[in-house]
VMD Tcl script that draws the C-alpha trace (Angstrom):
set ca {
  {21.97 -1.32 -7.21}
  {22.40 1.79 -5.05}
  {20.77 2.46 -1.69}
  {18.17 5.24 -1.54}
  {18.34 5.32 2.26}
  {21.27 4.34 4.49}
  {20.80 4.52 8.27}
  {23.81 3.75 10.44}
  {23.87 3.56 14.26}
  {21.01 6.06 14.54}
  {20.23 7.12 18.12}
  {17.62 9.37 19.70}
  {17.04 9.68 23.45}
  {13.88 10.84 25.20}
  {13.02 10.67 28.90}
  {10.99 7.47 28.54}
  {12.20 6.05 25.22}
  {15.41 5.58 23.26}
  {16.16 4.71 19.66}
  {19.27 2.54 19.88}
  {21.83 2.06 17.07}
  {19.24 1.66 14.29}
  {20.69 0.29 11.04}
  {18.96 -0.44 7.72}
  {19.23 0.31 3.99}
  {16.59 0.71 1.28}
  {17.82 -0.29 -2.22}
  {16.44 1.70 -5.13}
  {13.61 0.10 -7.09}
  {12.12 -1.55 -4.01}
  {9.50 -1.22 -1.27}
  {10.52 -1.69 2.36}
  {7.89 -2.50 4.97}
  {8.68 -0.92 8.35}
  {6.91 -2.82 11.14}
  {6.72 -2.76 14.92}
  {4.23 -2.27 17.74}
  {2.92 1.15 18.79}
  {5.75 3.07 20.45}
  {8.47 0.86 18.94}
  {10.17 3.79 17.19}
  {8.78 3.78 13.63}
  {7.48 7.35 13.58}
  {10.54 8.63 15.46}
  {12.77 7.05 12.81}
  {10.74 8.66 10.02}
  {10.92 12.07 11.73}
  {14.69 11.67 11.96}
  {14.89 10.77 8.27}
  {12.97 13.96 7.45}
  {15.09 15.98 9.91}
  {12.00 16.97 11.89}
  {13.77 16.08 15.14}
  {17.48 16.23 15.94}
  {19.36 12.94 16.14}
  {21.68 12.23 19.07}
  {24.02 9.97 17.13}
  {24.57 8.05 13.93}
  {24.28 8.91 10.26}
  {21.47 9.16 7.71}
  {22.16 9.33 3.99}
  {19.39 9.71 1.41}
  {20.30 9.55 -2.29}
  {23.91 9.39 -1.04}
  {23.59 12.80 0.68}
  {23.56 13.77 4.35}
  {19.95 14.39 5.39}
  {20.87 17.52 7.36}
  {23.49 19.19 5.16}
  {21.51 18.53 1.96}
  {18.02 18.71 3.45}
  {16.46 21.01 0.81}
  {17.90 19.08 -2.13}
  {16.75 15.78 -0.61}
  {13.23 16.93 0.31}
  {12.61 18.21 -3.21}
  {12.85 14.54 -4.29}
  {10.70 13.01 -1.51}
  {6.94 12.50 -1.26}
  {5.43 11.91 2.19}
  {2.05 10.52 3.22}
  {0.95 10.25 6.85}
  {-2.03 8.61 8.54}
  {-3.95 11.91 8.68}
  {-4.55 14.53 6.01}
  {-3.21 17.96 7.01}
  {-4.81 19.89 4.15}
  {-7.12 22.74 5.15}
  {-10.72 21.55 4.92}
  {-11.93 24.62 3.04}
  {-9.61 23.94 0.09}
  {-10.44 22.05 -3.09}
  {-7.99 19.82 -4.97}
  {-7.31 22.76 -7.30}
  {-6.36 24.96 -4.33}
  {-3.87 22.29 -3.27}
  {-2.28 22.36 -6.70}
  {-1.95 26.16 -6.67}
  {0.09 25.89 -3.46}
  {2.22 22.86 -4.31}
  {3.23 23.93 -7.79}
  {4.91 26.93 -6.14}
  {6.69 24.63 -3.69}
  {8.05 22.03 -6.14}
  {9.89 23.06 -9.30}
  {9.12 19.64 -10.78}
  {5.34 19.83 -10.17}
  {3.47 18.14 -13.03}
  {-0.10 19.42 -13.49}
  {-0.97 16.79 -16.09}
  {0.24 13.99 -13.78}
  {-1.78 15.46 -10.89}
  {-4.88 15.56 -13.10}
  {-4.25 11.94 -14.09}
  {-4.07 10.84 -10.45}
  {-7.27 12.75 -9.66}
  {-9.04 10.91 -12.50}
  {-7.60 7.49 -11.68}
  {-8.41 7.84 -7.98}
  {-11.90 9.28 -8.65}
  {-11.30 12.52 -6.72}
  {-13.78 15.35 -7.37}
  {-12.48 18.81 -8.29}
  {-15.45 20.79 -6.97}
  {-15.80 19.39 -3.43}
  {-14.18 20.93 -0.37}
  {-11.71 18.64 1.39}
  {-13.82 18.76 4.56}
  {-16.49 16.88 2.57}
  {-14.06 14.09 1.65}
  {-14.14 10.69 3.33}
  {-11.00 9.45 5.08}
  {-10.19 7.32 2.05}
  {-10.59 10.26 -0.34}
  {-8.32 12.41 1.83}
  {-5.70 9.66 1.78}
  {-5.96 9.39 -2.02}
  {-5.47 13.16 -2.29}
  {-2.40 12.97 -0.06}
  {-0.94 10.26 -2.30}
  {-1.76 12.16 -5.51}
  {-0.13 15.29 -4.07}
  {2.93 13.37 -2.90}
  {3.51 11.78 -6.30}
  {2.81 14.67 -8.66}
  {6.22 16.32 -8.39}
  {8.00 13.15 -9.60}
  {9.69 12.17 -6.31}
  {12.32 9.45 -6.25}
  {11.41 8.33 -2.72}
  {8.00 7.90 -1.10}
  {7.83 7.76 2.71}
  {4.53 6.43 4.10}
  {3.50 6.39 7.76}
  {0.32 4.31 8.19}
  {-0.96 5.51 4.80}
  {-3.53 2.68 4.47}
  {-4.77 2.55 8.08}
  {-8.54 2.80 8.50}
  {-9.27 2.13 4.83}
  {-11.43 -0.70 3.51}
  {-9.76 -3.61 1.66}
  {-10.89 -2.43 -1.80}
  {-9.47 1.05 -1.31}
  {-6.25 -0.36 0.19}
  {-5.81 -2.61 -2.83}
  {-6.29 0.37 -5.14}
  {-3.65 2.38 -3.27}
  {-1.18 -0.53 -3.16}
  {-1.41 -0.71 -6.95}
  {-0.37 2.96 -7.11}
  {2.74 2.18 -5.04}
  {3.61 -0.82 -7.21}
  {3.29 1.29 -10.35}
  {5.50 3.97 -8.77}
  {8.45 1.61 -8.34}
  {8.28 0.36 -11.91}
  {10.85 3.11 -12.33}
  {13.77 1.25 -10.78}
  {15.33 4.53 -9.62}
  {12.44 5.04 -7.18}
  {11.73 3.49 -3.78}
  {9.18 3.35 -0.96}
  {9.58 3.19 2.83}
  {6.18 1.99 4.08}
  {5.47 1.98 7.82}
  {2.27 0.06 8.52}
  {0.44 -2.04 11.10}
  {-1.38 -3.85 8.28}
  {1.21 -6.53 7.63}
  {-0.99 -8.27 5.04}
  {-0.52 -5.18 2.83}
  {3.25 -5.42 3.25}
  {3.22 -9.13 2.45}
  {1.60 -8.21 -0.88}
  {3.94 -5.40 -1.98}
  {7.14 -5.25 0.10}
  {10.50 -6.47 -1.17}
  {12.19 -5.94 2.23}
  {10.97 -5.84 5.81}
  {12.56 -4.02 8.75}
  {11.23 -4.86 12.22}
  {11.83 -2.44 15.09}
  {11.00 -3.36 18.71}
  {11.62 -1.22 21.80}
  {13.77 1.19 19.78}
  {16.08 -1.48 18.34}
  {16.11 -3.26 14.99}
  {15.25 -6.97 15.33}
  {15.95 -7.69 11.65}
  {16.11 -6.01 8.27}
  {15.85 -8.59 5.53}
  {14.27 -9.41 2.18}
  {10.68 -10.61 2.46}
  {11.55 -13.77 0.52}
  {14.30 -14.68 3.02}
  {11.87 -14.23 5.90}
  {9.27 -16.43 4.17}
  {11.86 -19.11 3.38}
  {13.52 -19.21 6.80}
  {11.11 -18.31 9.61}
  {8.64 -20.91 10.84}
  {6.54 -21.94 13.82}
  {7.16 -25.31 15.44}
  {4.17 -26.87 17.23}
  {4.24 -29.83 19.62}
  {2.56 -31.18 22.72}
  {3.30 -29.46 26.02}
  {4.79 -32.70 27.37}
  {7.19 -33.01 24.40}
  {8.48 -29.45 24.50}
  {10.95 -29.80 27.45}
  {12.77 -32.58 25.53}
  {13.53 -30.35 22.52}
  {16.75 -28.37 22.04}
  {15.68 -24.82 22.91}
  {18.75 -23.34 21.22}
  {16.85 -23.92 17.95}
  {14.19 -21.42 19.02}
  {14.03 -17.61 18.98}
  {10.90 -17.22 21.14}
  {8.30 -19.63 22.50}
  {4.81 -19.72 23.97}
  {3.25 -22.39 26.15}
  {-0.43 -23.34 26.25}
  {-2.25 -25.90 28.35}
  {-1.83 -28.69 25.80}
  {0.45 -27.30 23.07}
  {3.68 -25.31 22.80}
  {4.75 -23.14 19.89}
  {8.20 -21.83 19.07}
  {9.45 -19.34 16.48}
  {12.39 -20.75 14.52}
  {14.75 -19.05 12.09}
  {15.70 -22.12 10.03}
  {12.50 -24.05 9.44}
  {14.04 -26.51 6.95}
  {16.68 -27.58 9.47}
  {14.11 -27.79 12.28}
  {11.80 -29.94 10.14}
  {14.65 -32.41 9.57}
  {15.63 -32.40 13.25}
  {12.07 -32.90 14.57}
  {10.17 -34.91 11.92}
  {7.33 -35.69 14.34}
  {6.60 -32.01 15.02}
  {4.56 -29.64 12.88}
  {6.52 -26.70 11.42}
  {4.30 -24.11 9.73}
  {5.17 -20.99 7.77}
  {5.25 -17.77 9.83}
  {3.42 -14.59 8.83}
  {4.79 -11.15 9.69}
  {2.03 -10.79 12.29}
  {3.08 -14.05 13.95}
  {6.77 -13.12 13.93}
  {5.95 -9.78 15.60}
  {3.68 -11.45 18.15}
  {6.35 -13.96 19.19}
  {8.95 -11.24 19.67}
  {6.59 -8.95 21.58}
  {4.60 -11.50 23.62}
  {6.69 -14.68 23.49}
  {9.21 -15.95 26.05}
  {12.92 -15.59 25.38}
  {14.87 -18.84 25.17}
}
mol new
graphics top color blue
foreach p $ca { graphics top sphere $p radius 0.5 }
foreach p [lrange $ca 0 end-1] q [lrange $ca 1 end] { graphics top cylinder $p $q radius 0.2 }
display resetview
C-alpha cells in the first residue's frame, strides 16, 4: 500500500502561531480524520498541502511527487471542498460545469449529472437560492466529477443536519471503494469521523499529538474514573492527562487493558475522539 500524502517535519511560522515539525502519512484507499481545536493548525496544514502558503521547512509529497515542483500535475488529481461555497451566486449548476470542464481535462459530464441526480440538486435554480446544504452538495459534486484520486475536505459537513451529513458521508465512502483513492477530512464533528475514518491525526498548538489508525485508538485509549480520595494513591505515570472534580477524578490512559488489570476496583471506560481531545486541551499534564 502506497501513501497518497507524506508530510515530514513540516514547519510554518507566523507572528503568533507556529506549525512545528508536523509528520503524518495518508495511505491510499483510506480516509484520514484530521482533528484539533480552532487555531490548532488544521487549515494551515491544508493550505501548505495545496501550496497556497509557503512552507518554512520540511517536505510534502503527494502521489510521490513534491507538492511545489509538481503542483499542476498534483492539483489535476485533487478535489477540494471547504466549509463555504465560493461559487458565484448568479450561476446555475450548468454554468459551473461550463467553467470546470475547461479547467480539468478529465471532467466527466455524465458523472456530474449523476451526482446532481443522486444529491437532488436542481439545474434551473441560481446558486444564491441554494441552502447551505445544497451548496455543500454542489461543491462535493464539482470536486468529484473530474475523477480525482485525492479528496481534501476542510469542515465539509459543518452546519449540516444529521440526515444530510449521513448522505454526504456515504458519498465519501463510495469514493474510496476505489482503493487507489483517499480522503483527508478535517472536521470538528468527530462523530462523523468515528463513522468513516480509517486513521485519525490530532494536531494541538501546531504540533501532532498522534497519527494512528482509528481501531488502535479505540482499542488502546480509555478513561479511568475513581474517587477523589483514591486518586493520589494511583501511579500517575500510567496517565496521559487528568481532571479532578469535587468527588471524582478522571484520567486519560493509553493502555486501557493494562490499566484495568492494574486497578481492578476502578472504572475504565472507552474514550471517544471528543473526550481524547478534551483531555489534551483542558486536562492537567501528569
